[in-house]
C-alpha positions as CSV (number, residue, x, y, z in Angstrom):
1,M,71.7,-103.3,-37.0
2,F,72.3,-105.7,-39.5
3,R,72.0,-104.1,-43.1
4,T,70.1,-106.2,-45.6
5,L,71.3,-107.6,-49.3
6,G,70.4,-103.9,-51.3
7,G,72.1,-101.3,-48.2
8,G,70.5,-99.5,-45.3
9,D,67.7,-101.1,-43.2
10,L,64.5,-102.5,-44.3
11,T,61.8,-99.5,-42.6
12,T,64.5,-96.9,-44.6
13,N,63.8,-98.8,-47.9
14,Q,60.9,-98.7,-48.1
15,A,60.1,-95.5,-47.1
16,N,62.8,-94.4,-49.9
17,G,60.7,-96.5,-52.0
18,T,63.8,-98.8,-52.7
19,H,63.2,-102.9,-52.1
20,P,66.2,-103.7,-50.5
21,H,67.5,-106.5,-53.0
22,D,69.4,-107.2,-55.9
23,I,68.2,-108.1,-59.3
24,T,69.6,-111.4,-59.3
25,E,66.6,-111.3,-56.1
26,L,64.0,-110.0,-58.3
27,C,61.5,-109.7,-55.8
28,E,57.7,-111.6,-56.6
29,E,56.1,-108.3,-57.3
30,G,58.3,-107.4,-59.7
31,S,58.8,-110.8,-61.8
32,R,55.2,-110.7,-62.2
33,L,54.7,-107.0,-63.6
34,Y,57.9,-107.6,-65.4
35,A,56.1,-110.3,-66.7
36,H,52.7,-109.2,-67.0
37,A,54.6,-105.9,-69.2
38,L,55.8,-108.3,-71.4
39,R,53.1,-109.9,-72.2
40,T,50.9,-106.8,-73.2
41,G,53.7,-104.6,-74.7
42,R,53.2,-101.8,-71.8
43,I,51.7,-100.9,-68.1
44,A,50.8,-98.4,-66.1
45,R,52.9,-96.6,-64.3
46,A,50.6,-96.2,-61.7
47,D,50.4,-100.2,-61.6
48,V,54.5,-100.5,-60.2
49,E,54.4,-98.4,-57.6
50,S,54.3,-101.2,-55.7
51,A,57.7,-102.5,-57.3
52,P,59.9,-99.3,-57.6
53,C,62.9,-102.1,-58.4
54,L,61.6,-102.6,-62.3
55,M,62.8,-98.6,-62.8
56,E,66.0,-98.9,-60.2
57,F,67.1,-102.1,-62.5
58,A,66.0,-100.4,-65.8
59,L,63.5,-103.2,-67.0
60,L,60.9,-100.1,-67.6
61,H,61.3,-97.2,-69.4
62,P,58.5,-94.2,-69.7
63,D,56.1,-94.5,-73.3
64,P,57.3,-91.8,-75.0
65,D,54.0,-91.4,-76.9
66,D,52.0,-91.4,-73.0
67,A,54.3,-90.4,-69.3
68,T,51.6,-92.1,-68.0
69,W,52.7,-95.4,-69.3
70,L,55.8,-97.7,-69.0
71,R,56.9,-100.5,-71.8
72,P,59.6,-102.8,-70.6
73,V,62.9,-103.5,-71.8
74,P,63.7,-106.9,-73.6
75,P,64.9,-108.9,-71.3
76,S,68.1,-109.9,-73.8
77,V,69.0,-106.0,-73.8
78,A,68.2,-106.5,-70.4
79,L,70.7,-109.4,-69.4
80,A,73.1,-107.7,-71.5
81,Q,73.4,-104.9,-70.1
82,R,74.1,-106.6,-66.7
83,L,76.3,-109.2,-68.2
84,N,78.9,-106.8,-70.4
85,P,80.3,-104.6,-67.0
86,I,81.1,-108.3,-65.4
87,E,82.4,-110.1,-68.7
88,R,85.1,-107.3,-68.8
89,T,86.1,-107.7,-65.4
90,I,86.2,-111.6,-66.6
91,S,88.6,-110.8,-68.8
92,E,90.4,-108.0,-67.3
93,H,91.3,-110.7,-64.8
94,R,92.5,-113.7,-67.2
95,R,94.7,-111.1,-69.2
96,T,96.2,-110.4,-65.7
97,S,96.5,-114.0,-65.4
98,V,98.2,-114.4,-68.4
99,Q,100.8,-111.9,-67.2
100,L,101.5,-113.2,-64.6
101,A,101.9,-116.5,-65.8
102,E,103.9,-115.1,-67.8
103,V,106.6,-113.3,-65.3
104,F,106.8,-116.4,-63.1
105,E,107.1,-118.6,-65.7
106,P,110.8,-118.6,-66.0
107,F,111.3,-118.9,-61.9
108,M,109.1,-122.0,-62.2
109,A,111.9,-123.6,-64.4
110,L,114.2,-122.6,-61.9
111,S,112.3,-124.3,-59.0
112,A,111.6,-126.8,-61.0
113,Q,115.4,-127.4,-61.6
114,G,116.0,-128.0,-57.7
115,T,118.2,-124.8,-58.1
116,A,115.7,-122.4,-55.6
117,P,115.4,-123.7,-51.9
118,T,111.9,-124.5,-50.6
119,H,110.6,-121.9,-47.6
120,S,109.1,-124.1,-44.7
121,I,108.7,-120.9,-42.9
122,T,107.4,-117.4,-44.1
123,V,107.8,-114.8,-41.7
124,L,104.4,-112.7,-42.5
125,E,104.4,-108.9,-41.7
126,G,100.9,-107.0,-40.6
127,L,97.4,-107.9,-40.4
128,D,96.8,-107.8,-44.2
129,R,99.1,-109.9,-45.1
130,I,98.9,-112.8,-42.1
131,N,95.0,-112.5,-42.8
132,A,95.4,-113.3,-46.8
133,A,97.8,-116.3,-45.9
134,L,94.9,-117.5,-43.6
135,D,92.7,-117.0,-46.0
136,L,94.5,-119.0,-48.7
137,A,94.9,-121.8,-46.2
138,T,91.5,-122.0,-45.6
139,T,90.2,-121.8,-48.7
140,Q,92.9,-124.9,-49.7
141,C,91.4,-126.8,-46.8
142,Q,89.7,-130.1,-47.6
143,N,90.0,-132.2,-44.1
144,E,90.8,-130.2,-40.7
145,V,91.2,-127.0,-39.2
146,L,92.9,-127.6,-35.8
147,T,92.6,-123.8,-33.5
148,V,94.1,-122.7,-30.1
149,Q,92.4,-120.0,-29.3
150,P,93.0,-118.0,-26.1
151,S,90.1,-116.5,-24.9
152,A,89.4,-112.7,-25.1
153,R,86.6,-110.3,-26.3
154,H,87.0,-109.1,-30.0
155,P,85.1,-106.7,-31.8
156,E,82.2,-107.6,-33.4
157,R,83.5,-107.3,-37.3
158,R,86.2,-109.7,-36.1
159,V,83.7,-112.4,-34.5
160,I,81.5,-112.2,-37.5
161,E,84.5,-112.5,-39.9
162,G,85.2,-115.9,-38.0
163,L,81.6,-117.3,-38.3
164,E,81.6,-116.7,-41.7
165,R,84.9,-117.9,-42.5
166,D,83.8,-121.1,-40.5
167,R,80.7,-121.7,-41.7
168,T,82.5,-122.3,-45.2
169,L,84.4,-124.9,-44.5
170,T,81.8,-126.5,-42.6
171,E,79.6,-126.3,-45.7
172,R,82.4,-127.9,-47.4
173,G,82.5,-130.6,-44.9
174,V,85.9,-129.5,-43.2
175,R,85.9,-130.2,-39.8
176,I,86.6,-128.0,-37.3
177,R,88.4,-128.3,-33.5
178,T,88.9,-125.3,-31.7
179,L,90.8,-125.2,-28.4
180,Y,89.3,-122.5,-25.8
181,Q,90.2,-121.5,-22.3
182,H,88.2,-122.4,-19.3
183,T,87.1,-118.3,-19.2
184,A,85.3,-118.7,-22.8
185,R,81.9,-120.3,-21.0
186,Y,81.1,-116.9,-19.3
187,S,82.0,-114.9,-22.7
188,P,78.1,-114.2,-24.2
189,E,79.8,-113.6,-27.6
190,R,81.6,-116.5,-27.2
191,L,78.7,-118.9,-26.2
192,A,76.8,-117.1,-28.6
193,Y,78.8,-117.8,-31.8
194,V,79.5,-121.5,-31.0
195,D,75.2,-122.6,-30.6
196,R,75.8,-121.0,-34.1
197,F,77.2,-124.3,-35.6
198,T,75.3,-127.9,-34.7
199,S,75.7,-130.3,-37.6
200,G,78.7,-131.6,-35.7
201,K,81.7,-130.7,-38.1
202,A,82.9,-128.2,-35.6
203,E,83.6,-129.3,-32.0
204,Y,84.5,-127.1,-29.1
205,R,86.7,-128.0,-25.9
206,T,88.0,-125.8,-22.8
207,I,91.0,-125.6,-20.6
208,D,92.4,-124.0,-18.0
209,E,95.5,-122.2,-19.3
210,L,96.3,-122.0,-23.2
211,V,99.7,-120.0,-23.9
212,E,99.3,-118.9,-27.2
213,R,96.9,-119.2,-30.9
214,L,97.6,-121.9,-33.0
215,I,95.5,-122.6,-36.7
216,I,96.8,-126.0,-38.3
217,C,95.3,-126.5,-41.9
218,D,95.5,-130.3,-43.2
219,E,98.2,-131.5,-41.3
220,T,100.0,-129.4,-43.8
221,V,100.7,-125.7,-42.9
222,A,100.2,-124.0,-39.2
223,F,100.6,-120.4,-38.3
224,I,101.7,-119.2,-35.2
225,P,102.2,-115.6,-33.5
226,V,105.6,-114.0,-33.4
227,R,104.7,-111.2,-31.1
228,E,102.3,-110.0,-28.5
229,D,101.1,-107.6,-30.4
230,R,99.9,-110.3,-33.5
231,Q,101.3,-107.9,-36.2
232,V,103.7,-110.7,-37.0
233,A,103.3,-114.3,-37.4
234,L,105.0,-117.7,-39.3
235,E,103.6,-119.7,-41.6
236,I,104.9,-123.2,-41.4
237,R,105.0,-125.3,-44.0
238,H,107.7,-127.8,-42.7
239,P,105.8,-131.4,-42.4
240,G,107.6,-132.4,-39.0
241,L,107.2,-128.9,-37.5
242,V,103.6,-129.3,-38.6
243,R,103.5,-132.7,-37.4
244,Y,105.1,-131.3,-34.2
245,L,102.3,-128.8,-34.0
246,I,99.5,-131.6,-34.0
247,K,101.0,-133.8,-31.7
248,V,100.9,-130.4,-29.1
249,F,97.1,-129.4,-30.1
250,E,96.1,-133.6,-29.6
251,F,97.9,-133.3,-26.2
252,M,95.9,-130.7,-24.6
253,W,92.7,-131.8,-26.5
254,S,92.6,-134.9,-24.9
255,R,92.6,-132.7,-21.2
256,A,90.1,-130.5,-22.0
257,V,86.7,-130.2,-21.2
258,P,83.9,-130.2,-23.8
259,L,82.1,-126.8,-24.1
260,S,78.7,-128.7,-23.9
261,A,79.9,-130.6,-20.4
262,G,78.8,-127.5,-17.7
263,A,81.2,-125.1,-16.7
264,P,84.0,-126.9,-15.2
265,Y,84.6,-124.4,-12.3
266,E,83.4,-126.7,-9.2
267,T,84.1,-125.5,-5.7
268,A,86.2,-128.6,-3.9
269,P,84.9,-128.9,-0.5
270,D,87.8,-126.3,0.9
271,G,85.9,-123.6,-0.4
272,I,88.9,-123.1,-3.2
273,T,87.4,-123.7,-7.1
274,D,89.6,-125.4,-10.2
275,I,90.5,-121.7,-11.4
276,Q,91.7,-120.7,-8.1
277,H,94.3,-124.0,-8.2
278,S,95.2,-123.0,-11.1
279,I,96.0,-119.6,-10.6
280,A,97.7,-121.2,-7.3
281,K,99.5,-122.7,-9.5
282,L,100.9,-119.8,-11.4
283,L,101.4,-118.3,-8.6
284,V,103.9,-120.7,-6.9
285,E,105.7,-120.5,-9.9
286,G,106.3,-116.6,-9.5
287,H,104.1,-115.4,-12.0
288,V,102.7,-111.3,-11.2
289,D,99.0,-110.6,-12.1
290,E,99.0,-109.6,-15.3
291,A,101.1,-113.1,-16.9
292,I,98.8,-114.9,-14.5
293,A,95.7,-112.8,-16.9
294,R,96.5,-113.4,-20.0
295,R,97.8,-117.2,-19.5
296,L,94.7,-117.8,-17.8
297,G,92.6,-115.9,-20.6
298,M,91.1,-113.1,-17.8
299,N,91.5,-109.7,-17.4
300,V,93.6,-108.6,-14.5
301,R,91.2,-107.8,-12.2
302,T,89.1,-110.5,-12.7
303,C,92.1,-112.5,-11.7
304,R,93.1,-110.4,-8.7
305,A,89.2,-111.1,-7.2
306,H,89.8,-114.7,-7.3
307,I,93.7,-114.2,-5.8
308,A,91.9,-112.3,-3.2
309,K,89.2,-114.9,-2.6
310,L,92.0,-117.5,-2.5
311,A,93.7,-115.6,-0.2
312,T,90.5,-115.6,2.4
313,A,89.5,-119.8,1.7
314,L,93.5,-120.1,3.2
315,G,93.7,-117.2,6.0
316,S,96.4,-115.2,4.6
317,G,96.8,-112.1,5.2
318,S,99.6,-111.1,2.9
319,R,101.1,-112.2,-0.5
320,A,103.7,-113.7,0.8
321,Q,102.3,-116.1,3.3
322,L,99.9,-116.7,0.6
323,G,103.0,-118.6,-1.5
324,F,104.1,-120.1,1.6
325,L,100.2,-120.9,2.3
326,I,99.4,-122.6,-1.2
327,A,102.5,-124.9,-0.7
328,Q,101.4,-126.0,2.9
329,S,97.7,-126.8,2.2
330,G,99.3,-129.8,-0.5
331,I,96.0,-128.3,-2.9
332,L,98.6,-128.6,-5.9
333,Q,98.5,-132.0,-5.4
334,P,98.1,-133.5,-8.8
335,D,95.0,-135.1,-7.5
336,Q,93.7,-132.0,-6.9
337,A,94.7,-129.7,-9.8
338,V,93.3,-131.7,-12.4
339,P,90.5,-128.8,-14.4
340,G,86.9,-129.9,-14.7
341,G,87.5,-132.9,-12.0
342,D,85.2,-133.6,-9.5
343,D,86.9,-135.2,-6.6
344,H,88.8,-133.1,-3.7
345,P,90.0,-134.4,-1.3
């Protein structure tokens, strides 16, 4: 269940007599009653039952002479009570900033003299450090983010985090181009995610095969994983390497199919779909089922189901015979292996 701004769902908050909002979003009823109390100097306790937030936010206090009445706290006092802890926090952060600047100031001088090496490739170990580097890069991004995202089902929390990050970028005017595998077209979570972006600042395309994740911000910094568990990543700031990765992305992008174009898995007259053509190619190259599934962004069970259909279409009785029949059938000819193509001899 989605939680309201003040915490807890709406029904629970009403049952507990609390308003699900912060003081920065004082409700209309609370604002009206507080203004009335300031004008008259007091207000009946019974009159504020519809706005318990006034007591929660200490905007009213009991009348010392009559418990049935409440008196308003002056707005200057209420404001000071709210601002004081914020200002203390700001002051503490400023002191920390000064201290950090003093610590790094000698090293900045060394770097300016050219005595310290420039690290164009940084190894990031652990998800916290990887995410912190990604957050910093996207926060500093001004123009465009390129991403390659091999299809996979993600926990709802990660989908929401990605949605919030992309929403913030597009609101700043940053363009986003994302590549998925064709299998993403059958993921309800992924399609719901994409539907949130209709401003034209985000574009999505799919292609039959992607190798690994890639994120590039402003032609300045790129991130690639090092291990399959994605616990280690490289942050690349070498201009030549970043330009190379951009060219790789553009090569794949030009061959991908817009997500809005509909399903690219058309069935040819021979009964073999485009995804089965992709599987046939990988089978001939000697890949096992698990590797094929990973490269095409599907689970192993789905992959094996496609292989079975491919075997039936070609009349194969064994895995060894299937490879021979694929090669003999000519289905891997260039004019038959274009993802999303409509022409199948």
